[in-house]
N, C-alpha and C positions, 0 to 999 in steps of 0.2 A: 167706632161709630155705634156698633151694636154691642151691648154689654153681654148679651146671652146669644148663644148660637140659635136658639129657638126664634128669636126676633129676626135674625138673618134668614132663617128658613122661611119665615112668614113673608118676608120681602120677596124671596124667591118664588113663592106660590103666587104672589100678586103679579110678578113679571111674567110667569108662565101663563096665567090666566089672560093677561093682556096680549101676549103673543098669540094664544089660541083664539082670542076674540078677533084679533086682526085677521087671522086665518079664515074663520067662519064668515066674517064680513067681507072677505075678498079685498082687504086693504093691503095690496101687494107690498108697497114700499114700507109701510109701517110694520107689517108682519116680518119682512126680511130684516129690518132694523132691530126688531125685538128679539131676534135670535141671539144677537151678540150679548146683551146684558143677561138674558135668561141662561144661556149656556155658560157664560163667564161666572156668574154667581154659583151655578151648580158645580162647576169645576173647583171654585174656591172653597165651597162647603166640603166637597170631597177631600180636598187637600187638607183642610183644617181637621178633618176626622181621621186622618191617616194613622193616628196612633190608637184609634178605637175601632178594632176590626168589625165589631157588631154594626157600627154605623158606616164604616168605609165601604163594605160590600154593597149596601143599599144605595149609598150615594154614587158609587160608580154606575150602578144600574140606572139611576135617575139620569146621569149624564148621557148614558147610551140611549135612553128613552127620548130625551130632549133632542139628541142628535138625529134619531130616527124621525121624530116629529118634524124637525127642520128640513130634512131631506124630502119627506113626504109632502110637506107644505110647498116647498120649492117646486117639486114636480107638478103639483096641482096648479100652481100659479103660472109656470112658464113652460112645462114640458108635457102638457096633456096627460098628466098623471103617470108619466113614464118613469118615475124614480121609485115607485113603491117597492119594487124588488130589492133595491139598495137599502131602503129604509128597513125592510124586513130583516136584513142582516144585523142591523144595530138593535132592533127589538130582540132578536134571537140571542145576541151576545149579552144583553141585559138579563134575559131569562137564565142564561148559562151562569152568569155571575151570581145571581140570587140562588140558583139551584146548588152551585158549588158551596155557597155559604151554609145552606141547610143540610146538604148531604155530607160535607166533609168537615167544615169548621165547627158547627154546632155539636155534632156527636163527639168530636175530639175534645171540645171544651167541657162537655158534660162528663165524659170519662175522667178528665183531669179533676173536676170538682168532686166526683165520687171518690176517687183515689185519695184526694186531700182529706175529705170528710172521714174516710176509713182510717187513714193514718192518724188523724186527730183522735178518733175514737179509740184506736189501739193504744196511743200514748196515754189517754185518760184512764183506760182500763189497767194499764201496768203501773200507774202511779197511785191508784186507789188502794 
């Protein structure tokens, strides 16, 4: 259906905005229904990005963020805002995923790129 992942991501943004609009307008049924396609598309995008770690970490964090939003919205709609502490867990997990990416994966990738550049430079110097 979508030729480029970017088009699919744009659909996801539209779904997310629609879900959050339902939330802010207190349209309980519509808001709860919109959780399903919004989260499903986010999970599918994360799955499609599974071979590209740069995107995967961020897409997992987005899935966790939407899950947190959904829990928070459900709590506001039906539980007198009593689910916020559960939503916080998912927000924190999203932050941990992104922090792990920048603290562990990025430095490892940069080291590998430097080592490759140095080995190419060494080979060039020895062949000249």
